[in-house]
C-alpha positions as a printed NumPy array, in Angstrom:
array([[-34.635, 113.869,  37.028],
       [-36.232, 110.915,  38.209],
       [-34.301, 108.839,  40.434],
       [-34.757, 105.101,  40.37 ],
       [-34.454, 102.843,  43.315],
       [-32.418,  99.839,  42.767],
       [-31.384,  96.685,  44.502],
       [-28.411,  94.265,  44.848],
       [-29.368,  92.688,  41.484],
       [-29.113,  95.576,  39.381],
       [-25.836,  96.632,  41.009],
       [-24.485,  93.041,  40.422],
       [-25.656,  92.934,  36.85 ],
       [-23.908,  96.249,  36.209],
       [-20.729,  95.377,  37.89 ],
       [-20.36 ,  91.824,  36.59 ],
       [-21.741,  92.511,  33.059],
       [-22.262,  88.61 ,  33.138],
       [-25.839,  88.821,  31.33 ],
       [-25.366,  91.243,  28.489],
       [-29.117,  92.348,  28.054],
       [-29.491,  92.893,  31.923],
       [-26.298,  94.629,  32.302],
       [-27.35 ,  97.108,  29.49 ],
       [-30.4  ,  97.851,  31.096],
       [-28.763,  98.141,  34.541],
       [-26.233, 100.471,  32.886],
       [-28.971, 102.697,  31.655],
       [-30.889, 102.916,  34.955],
       [-27.761, 103.567,  36.992],
       [-26.133, 106.171,  34.526],
       [-29.522, 107.995,  34.146],
       [-29.928, 108.572,  37.928],
       [-30.311, 105.624,  40.567],
       [-29.984, 105.355,  44.209],
       [-30.052, 102.588,  46.802],
       [-30.618, 102.173,  50.614],
       [-28.863, 100.123,  53.111],
       [-32.087,  98.402,  53.717],
       [-32.25 ,  97.146,  50.146],
       [-28.834,  96.1  ,  49.778],
       [-28.559,  93.92 ,  52.831],
       [-28.411,  96.088,  56.151],
       [-27.919,  93.01 ,  58.251],
       [-24.697,  91.703,  56.849],
       [-23.287,  95.205,  56.005],
       [-22.116,  94.042,  52.387],
       [-24.062,  96.869,  51.154],
       [-21.24 ,  99.129,  51.816],
       [-19.031,  97.136,  49.463],
       [-21.71 ,  97.238,  46.808],
       [-21.916, 100.907,  47.002],
       [-18.124, 101.388,  47.052],
       [-17.587,  99.077,  43.918],
       [-20.508, 100.999,  42.248],
       [-18.883, 104.258,  42.82 ],
       [-15.578, 102.965,  41.429],
       [-17.042, 101.396,  38.262],
       [-19.131, 104.618,  37.661],
       [-16.029, 106.82 ,  38.022],
       [-14.063, 104.602,  35.815],
       [-16.842, 104.605,  33.052],
       [-17.13 , 108.466,  33.037]])
C-alpha cells in the first residue's frame, strides 16, 4: 500500500465537507492510506494534535 502525505487543507476538506469535489478527493486519499506529520500540520501552534484527533474520530465514525 502506498501512503500519501497530506497537509492541513486535506484534513479540513475531509472534516468540513464544505467543497464537495475536494472533500470527495480528500476522502479517497485518506480512506486509501494517508499520513501526516506534526511539521506539516503546524508544529508551532500545536493545533495539529486537534486535527489528528478529529480525523481519527471521523474515520472511525465512517467505518
